[in-house]
TIVO-2410 file (N, C-alpha, C; in nm, 3 decimals):
# residues 114
REC num residu      c1      c2      c3 atome chaine
REC   1      M  -1.083  -1.104   0.387     N      A
REC   1      M  -1.094  -1.029   0.425    CA      A
REC   1      M  -1.012  -0.932   0.349     C      A
REC   2      L  -0.856  -0.977   0.345     N      A
REC   2      L  -0.809  -0.897   0.247    CA      A
REC   2      L  -0.849  -0.887   0.101     C      A
REC   3      R  -0.855  -1.009   0.069     N      A
REC   3      R  -0.972  -1.054  -0.094    CA      A
REC   3      R  -1.040  -0.940  -0.141     C      A
REC   4      E  -1.163  -0.947  -0.011     N      A
REC   4      E  -1.292  -0.861  -0.011    CA      A
REC   4      E  -1.209  -0.736   0.018     C      A
REC   5      K  -1.185  -0.658  -0.011     N      A
REC   5      K  -1.107  -0.479   0.051    CA      A
REC   5      K  -1.014  -0.509  -0.088     C      A
REC   6      L  -0.955  -0.555  -0.117     N      A
REC   6      L  -0.867  -0.537  -0.218    CA      A
REC   6      L  -0.910  -0.516  -0.309     C      A
REC   7      R  -1.040  -0.619  -0.368     N      A
REC   7      R  -1.123  -0.599  -0.516    CA      A
REC   7      R  -1.245  -0.542  -0.517     C      A
REC   8      E  -1.298  -0.541  -0.371     N      A
REC   8      E  -1.353  -0.339  -0.346    CA      A
REC   8      E  -1.324  -0.215  -0.457     C      A
REC   9      I  -1.172  -0.258  -0.387     N      A
REC   9      I  -1.096  -0.092  -0.448    CA      A
REC   9      I  -1.100  -0.090  -0.552     C      A
REC  10      L  -1.056  -0.230  -0.637     N      A
REC  10      L  -0.972  -0.236  -0.779    CA      A
REC  10      L  -1.103  -0.219  -0.871     C      A
REC  11      K  -1.228  -0.287  -0.778     N      A
REC  11      K  -1.353  -0.250  -0.891    CA      A
REC  11      K  -1.426  -0.172  -0.930     C      A
REC  12      S  -1.436  -0.062  -0.776     N      A
REC  12      S  -1.430   0.051  -0.773    CA      A
REC  12      S  -1.342   0.185  -0.874     C      A
REC  13      A  -1.244   0.134  -0.876     N      A
REC  13      A  -1.168   0.231  -0.916    CA      A
REC  13      A  -1.132   0.239  -1.012     C      A
REC  14      G  -1.189   0.109  -1.135     N      A
REC  14      G  -1.171   0.051  -1.270    CA      A
REC  14      G  -1.034  -0.024  -1.317     C      A
REC  15      A  -1.011  -0.107  -1.212     N      A
REC  15      A  -0.875  -0.181  -1.214    CA      A
REC  15      A  -0.897  -0.328  -1.182     C      A
REC  16      W  -0.942  -0.411  -1.222     N      A
REC  16      W  -1.074  -0.528  -1.183    CA      A
REC  16      W  -0.882  -0.607  -1.147     C      A
REC  17      D  -0.904  -0.581  -1.318     N      A
REC  17      D  -0.813  -0.718  -1.375    CA      A
REC  17      D  -0.694  -0.681  -1.308     C      A
REC  18      L  -0.642  -0.612  -1.190     N      A
REC  18      L  -0.537  -0.646  -1.118    CA      A
REC  18      L  -0.500  -0.699  -0.995     C      A
REC  19      A  -0.641  -0.753  -0.981     N      A
REC  19      A  -0.676  -0.806  -0.832    CA      A
REC  19      A  -0.555  -0.954  -0.807     C      A
REC  20      E  -0.560  -1.061  -0.876     N      A
REC  20      E  -0.510  -1.141  -0.856    CA      A
REC  20      E  -0.402  -1.134  -0.867     C      A
REC  21      P  -0.291  -1.094  -0.894     N      A
REC  21      P  -0.126  -0.977  -0.926    CA      A
REC  21      P  -0.151  -0.906  -0.792     C      A
REC  22      L  -0.204  -0.817  -0.780     N      A
REC  22      L  -0.168  -0.712  -0.674    CA      A
REC  22      L  -0.190  -0.859  -0.538     C      A
REC  23      E  -0.293  -0.914  -0.522     N      A
REC  23      E  -0.317  -0.992  -0.409    CA      A
REC  23      E  -0.212  -1.115  -0.390     C      A
REC  24      A  -0.202  -1.182  -0.475     N      A
REC  24      A  -0.066  -1.252  -0.459    CA      A
REC  24      A   0.080  -1.183  -0.445     C      A
REC  25      F   0.102  -1.033  -0.489     N      A
REC  25      F   0.233  -0.925  -0.418    CA      A
REC  25      F   0.198  -0.902  -0.239     C      A
REC  26      L   0.088  -0.926  -0.221     N      A
REC  26      L   0.056  -0.866  -0.117    CA      A
REC  26      L   0.030  -0.989  -0.030     C      A
REC  27      K   0.012  -1.048  -0.017     N      A
REC  27      K   0.020  -1.220   0.073    CA      A
REC  27      K   0.147  -1.245   0.096     C      A
REC  28      S   0.247  -1.218  -0.054     N      A
REC  28      S   0.415  -1.239  -0.024    CA      A
REC  28      S   0.428  -1.131   0.096     C      A
REC  29      L   0.402  -1.003   0.073     N      A
REC  29      L   0.435  -0.919   0.164    CA      A
REC  29      L   0.401  -0.916   0.271     C      A
REC  30      I   0.308  -0.960   0.331     N      A
REC  30      I   0.240  -1.012   0.433    CA      A
REC  30      I   0.309  -1.116   0.492     C      A
REC  31      M   0.309  -1.203   0.399     N      A
REC  31      M   0.429  -1.344   0.527    CA      A
REC  31      M   0.556  -1.302   0.526     C      A
REC  32      E   0.610  -1.186   0.470     N      A
REC  32      E   0.744  -1.195   0.494    CA      A
REC  32      E   0.792  -1.032   0.556     C      A
REC  33      L   0.702  -0.968   0.592     N      A
REC  33      L   0.730  -0.855   0.657    CA      A
REC  33      L   0.610  -0.854   0.817     C      A
REC  34      R   0.563  -0.949   0.770     N      A
REC  34      R   0.470  -0.942   0.930    CA      A
REC  34      R   0.399  -0.837   0.975     C      A
REC  35      P   0.287  -0.768   0.900     N      A
REC  35      P   0.286  -0.605   0.918    CA      A
REC  35      P   0.135  -0.619   1.032     C      A
REC  36      I   0.122  -0.504   1.115     N      A
REC  36      I   0.015  -0.513   1.148    CA      A
REC  36      I  -0.115  -0.333   1.118     C      A
REC  37      K  -0.001  -0.351   0.986     N      A
REC  37      K  -0.136  -0.265   0.892    CA      A
REC  37      K  -0.041  -0.230   0.787     C      A
REC  38      V  -0.140  -0.251   0.651     N      A
REC  38      V  -0.149  -0.259   0.550    CA      A
REC  38      V  -0.198  -0.139   0.465     C      A
REC  39      I  -0.202  -0.068   0.421     N      A
REC  39      I  -0.289   0.095   0.377    CA      A
REC  39      I  -0.239   0.091   0.225     C      A
REC  40      I  -0.360   0.084   0.103     N      A
REC  40      I  -0.352   0.161  -0.016    CA      A
REC  40      I  -0.381   0.264  -0.030     C      A
REC  41      S  -0.274   0.369  -0.070     N      A
REC  41      S  -0.329   0.529  -0.061    CA      A
REC  41      S  -0.297   0.587  -0.232     C      A
REC  42      G  -0.287   0.689  -0.242     N      A
REC  42      G  -0.270   0.753  -0.367    CA      A
REC  42      G  -0.407   0.733  -0.433     C      A
REC  43      S  -0.351   0.754  -0.558     N      A
REC  43      S  -0.536   0.769  -0.662    CA      A
REC  43      S  -0.561   0.623  -0.658     C      A
REC  44      L  -0.586   0.508  -0.607     N      A
REC  44      L  -0.649   0.394  -0.596    CA      A
REC  44      L  -0.689   0.396  -0.501     C      A
REC  45      A  -0.643   0.409  -0.416     N      A
REC  45      A  -0.708   0.491  -0.266    CA      A
REC  45      A  -0.870   0.549  -0.295     C      A
REC  46      K  -0.827   0.690  -0.331     N      A
REC  46      K  -0.917   0.747  -0.396    CA      A
REC  46      K  -0.995   0.693  -0.532     C      A
REC  47      R  -1.019   0.602  -0.546     N      A
REC  47      R  -1.082   0.586  -0.711    CA      A
REC  47      R  -1.068   0.697  -0.773     C      A
REC  48      R  -0.925   0.712  -0.835     N      A
REC  48      R  -0.868   0.771  -0.934    CA      A
REC  48      R  -0.814   0.739  -1.001     C      A
REC  49      F  -0.775   0.655  -1.037     N      A
REC  49      F  -0.675   0.530  -1.082    CA      A
REC  49      F  -0.709   0.538  -1.226     C      A
REC  50      V  -0.577   0.560  -1.276     N      A
REC  50      V  -0.591   0.577  -1.455    CA      A
REC  50      V  -0.479   0.456  -1.460     C      A
REC  51      R  -0.500   0.446  -1.572     N      A
REC  51      R  -0.402   0.293  -1.622    CA      A
REC  51      R  -0.355   0.380  -1.716     C      A
REC  52      G  -0.191   0.395  -1.732     N      A
REC  52      G  -0.091   0.473  -1.751    CA      A
REC  52      G  -0.056   0.564  -1.738     C      A
REC  53      L  -0.112   0.682  -1.625     N      A
REC  53      L  -0.042   0.712  -1.551    CA      A
REC  53      L  -0.036   0.702  -1.357     C      A
REC  54      S  -0.131   0.629  -1.332     N      A
REC  54      S  -0.113   0.608  -1.217    CA      A
REC  54      S  -0.062   0.449  -1.157     C      A
REC  55      D   0.048   0.506  -1.060     N      A
REC  55      D   0.120   0.391  -0.969    CA      A
REC  55      D  -0.007   0.380  -0.817     C      A
REC  56      I   0.025   0.243  -0.825     N      A
REC  56      I  -0.007   0.164  -0.695    CA      A
REC  56      I   0.088   0.241  -0.589     C      A
REC  57      D   0.013   0.228  -0.433     N      A
REC  57      D   0.132   0.312  -0.343    CA      A
REC  57      D   0.092   0.250  -0.225     C      A
REC  58      I   0.125   0.141  -0.165     N      A
REC  58      I   0.146   0.105  -0.082    CA      A
REC  58      I   0.197   0.106   0.066     C      A
REC  59      L   0.128   0.189   0.229     N      A
REC  59      L   0.195   0.175   0.304    CA      A
REC  59      L   0.212   0.007   0.406     C      A
REC  60      V   0.320   0.035   0.482     N      A
REC  60      V   0.357  -0.148   0.515    CA      A
REC  60      V   0.336  -0.091   0.655     C      A
REC  61      V   0.290  -0.128   0.769     N      A
REC  61      V   0.353  -0.073   0.912    CA      A
REC  61      V   0.361  -0.220   1.021     C      A
REC  62      V   0.470  -0.196   1.041     N      A
REC  62      V   0.536  -0.325   1.112    CA      A
REC  62      V   0.556  -0.295   1.265     C      A
REC  63      D   0.578  -0.396   1.366     N      A
REC  63      D   0.608  -0.379   1.509    CA      A
REC  63      D   0.750  -0.396   1.508     C      A
REC  64      H   0.802  -0.370   1.441     N      A
REC  64      H   0.961  -0.414   1.410    CA      A
REC  64      H   1.053  -0.333   1.396     C      A
REC  65      E   1.186  -0.389   1.397     N      A
REC  65      E   1.291  -0.245   1.318    CA      A
REC  65      E   1.280  -0.306   1.222     C      A
REC  66      V   1.273  -0.219   1.081     N      A
REC  66      V   1.279  -0.225   0.891    CA      A
REC  66      V   1.412  -0.247   0.885     C      A
REC  67      P   1.474  -0.332   0.818     N      A
REC  67      P   1.599  -0.354   0.767    CA      A
REC  67      P   1.618  -0.249   0.591     C      A
REC  68      H   1.660  -0.208   0.672     N      A
REC  68      H   1.741  -0.046   0.551    CA      A
REC  68      H   1.653  -0.114   0.361     C      A
REC  69      D   1.712  -0.245   0.354     N      A
REC  69      D   1.658  -0.329   0.206    CA      A
REC  69      D   1.529  -0.341   0.213     C      A
REC  70      K   1.439  -0.295   0.337     N      A
REC  70      K   1.288  -0.274   0.321    CA      A
REC  70      K   1.258  -0.202   0.345     C      A
REC  71      R   1.283  -0.063   0.383     N      A
REC  71      R   1.258  -0.005   0.390    CA      A
REC  71      R   1.145   0.055   0.225     C      A
REC  72      F   1.224   0.070   0.097     N      A
REC  72      F   1.107   0.107  -0.009    CA      A
REC  72      F   1.143   0.019  -0.105     C      A
REC  73      M   1.062  -0.040  -0.198     N      A
REC  73      M   1.081  -0.144  -0.273    CA      A
REC  73      M   0.938  -0.082  -0.339     C      A
REC  74      L   1.026  -0.102  -0.548     N      A
REC  74      L   0.977  -0.117  -0.650    CA      A
REC  74      L   1.001  -0.206  -0.700     C      A
REC  75      T   0.814  -0.245  -0.759     N      A
REC  75      T   0.750  -0.351  -0.859    CA      A
REC  75      T   0.658  -0.300  -0.972     C      A
REC  76      S   0.648  -0.401  -1.079     N      A
REC  76      S   0.549  -0.345  -1.140    CA      A
REC  76      S   0.461  -0.511  -1.190     C      A
REC  77      L   0.331  -0.467  -1.179     N      A
REC  77      L   0.212  -0.566  -1.205    CA      A
REC  77      L   0.143  -0.498  -1.268     C      A
REC  78      D   0.147  -0.642  -1.378     N      A
REC  78      D   0.074  -0.586  -1.492    CA      A
REC  78      D   0.052  -0.457  -1.570     C      A
REC  79      G   0.237  -0.411  -1.594     N      A
REC  79      G   0.258  -0.224  -1.660    CA      A
REC  79      G   0.231  -0.163  -1.522     C      A
REC  80      V   0.216  -0.212  -1.412     N      A
REC  80      V   0.160  -0.072  -1.340    CA      A
REC  80      V   0.241  -0.068  -1.249     C      A
REC  81      D   0.358   0.042  -1.180     N      A
REC  81      D   0.423   0.052  -1.093    CA      A
REC  81      D   0.357   0.081  -0.948     C      A
REC  82      V   0.430  -0.058  -0.861     N      A
REC  82      V   0.378  -0.054  -0.760    CA      A
REC  82      V   0.484  -0.045  -0.659     C      A
REC  83      E   0.483   0.115  -0.550     N      A
REC  83      E   0.575   0.144  -0.476    CA      A
REC  83      E   0.562   0.139  -0.310     C      A
REC  84      V   0.592   0.052  -0.265     N      A
REC  84      V   0.584   0.029  -0.065    CA      A
REC  84      V   0.672   0.082  -0.035     C      A
REC  85      A   0.610   0.165   0.112     N      A
REC  85      A   0.731   0.208   0.169    CA      A
REC  85      A   0.647   0.134   0.301     C      A
REC  86      V   0.775   0.052   0.434     N      A
REC  86      V   0.746  -0.007   0.524    CA      A
REC  86      V   0.833   0.065   0.636     C      A
REC  87      V   0.753   0.074   0.721     N      A
REC  87      V   0.798   0.160   0.869    CA      A
REC  87      V   0.713   0.054   0.985     C      A
REC  88      S   0.776   0.137   1.100     N      A
REC  88      S   0.748   0.071   1.216    CA      A
REC  88      S   0.659   0.162   1.247     C      A
REC  89      K   0.575   0.102   1.377     N      A
REC  89      K   0.433   0.168   1.387    CA      A
REC  89      K   0.452   0.283   1.446     C      A
REC  90      Q   0.631   0.315   1.575     N      A
REC  90      Q   0.691   0.414   1.571    CA      A
REC  90      Q   0.736   0.572   1.456     C      A
REC  91      E   0.772   0.512   1.351     N      A
REC  91      E   0.825   0.602   1.313    CA      A
REC  91      E   0.714   0.667   1.209     C      A
REC  92      L   0.602   0.570   1.171     N      A
REC  92      L   0.484   0.607   1.147    CA      A
REC  92      L   0.422   0.749   1.248     C      A
REC  93      E   0.415   0.716   1.391     N      A
REC  93      E   0.355   0.833   1.423    CA      A
REC  93      E   0.480   0.946   1.482     C      A
REC  94      K   0.585   0.949   1.465     N      A
REC  94      K   0.707   1.022   1.410    CA      A
REC  94      K   0.641   1.092   1.273     C      A
REC  95      A   0.654   1.006   1.210     N      A
REC  95      A   0.628   1.091   1.015    CA      A
REC  95      A   0.498   1.181   1.089     C      A
REC  96      L   0.384   1.149   1.146     N      A
REC  96      L   0.252   1.194   1.180    CA      A
REC  96      L   0.234   1.265   1.238     C      A
REC  97      E   0.330   1.277   1.347     N      A
REC  97      E   0.314   1.439   1.449    CA      A
REC  97      E   0.438   1.528   1.314     C      A
REC  98      E   0.519   1.494   1.248     N      A
REC  98      E   0.586   1.555   1.195    CA      A
REC  98      E   0.550   1.615   1.077     C      A
REC  99      G   0.426   1.573   1.065     N      A
REC  99      G   0.315   1.646   0.878    CA      A
REC  99      G   0.341   1.603   0.804     C      A
REC 100      R   0.442   1.476   0.794     N      A
REC 100      R   0.473   1.456   0.617    CA      A
REC 100      R   0.411   1.368   0.562     C      A
REC 101      G   0.389   1.416   0.434     N      A
REC 101      G   0.278   1.446   0.311    CA      A
REC 101      G   0.239   1.267   0.300     C      A
REC 102      F   0.333   1.201   0.254     N      A
REC 102      F   0.307   1.061   0.217    CA      A
REC 102      F   0.208   1.008   0.327     C      A
REC 103      Y   0.255   1.029   0.412     N      A
REC 103      Y   0.188   0.945   0.559    CA      A
REC 103      Y   0.082   0.958   0.610     C      A
REC 104      V   0.037   1.100   0.609     N      A
REC 104      V  -0.057   1.238   0.626    CA      A
REC 104      V  -0.193   1.157   0.608     C      A
REC 105      E  -0.135   1.143   0.425     N      A
REC 105      E  -0.224   1.105   0.354    CA      A
REC 105      E  -0.265   0.951   0.341     C      A
REC 106      A  -0.198   0.928   0.361     N      A
REC 106      A  -0.200   0.714   0.378    CA      A
REC 106      A  -0.299   0.708   0.535     C      A
REC 107      V  -0.272   0.750   0.610     N      A
REC 107      V  -0.338   0.728   0.692    CA      A
REC 107      V  -0.503   0.811   0.716     C      A
REC 108      K  -0.488   0.963   0.651     N      A
REC 108      K  -0.594   1.018   0.662    CA      A
REC 108      K  -0.699   0.894   0.586     C      A
REC 109      Q  -0.689   0.911   0.418     N      A
REC 109      Q  -0.754   0.909   0.329    CA      A
REC 109      Q  -0.725   0.785   0.249     C      A
REC 110      G  -0.625   0.709   0.338     N      A
REC 110      G  -0.625   0.555   0.252    CA      A
REC 110      G  -0.732   0.442   0.251     C      A
REC 111      A  -0.694   0.335   0.192     N      A
REC 111      A  -0.760   0.209   0.227    CA      A
REC 111      A  -0.748   0.133   0.347     C      A
REC 112      V  -0.741   0.099   0.435     N      A
REC 112      V  -0.675  -0.030   0.556    CA      A
REC 112      V  -0.745  -0.159   0.460     C      A
REC 113      I  -0.681  -0.262   0.432     N      A
REC 113      I  -0.665  -0.340   0.379    CA      A
REC 113      I  -0.634  -0.444   0.486     C      A
REC 114      L  -0.570  -0.464   0.565     N      A
REC 114      L  -0.517  -0.556   0.667    CA      A
REC 114      L  -0.457  -0.494   0.769     C      A
***
């Protein structure tokens, strides 16, 4: 399921070459964090990804406390920045109630891949 959804998003966004490194990165995140949901948001989810200008935004939702050092991660895959935000389900619900932009956009317009 992860592979198919991810490849569909990347293909339609013109970023097919990122499929393997992004899938490997996501699999390691999933093994480490055991999320209940993973959402790709931003320009990639909207199929407006532009290499050299866009980054990849990922929201990871877990059902447990998130260690402080795991809340935000930044990495690079084949020269593309990848920003990961990790929140508990309760923190996400609160962020949505407060209307916090990134979280609202991720939930409303993002692509759920897990």
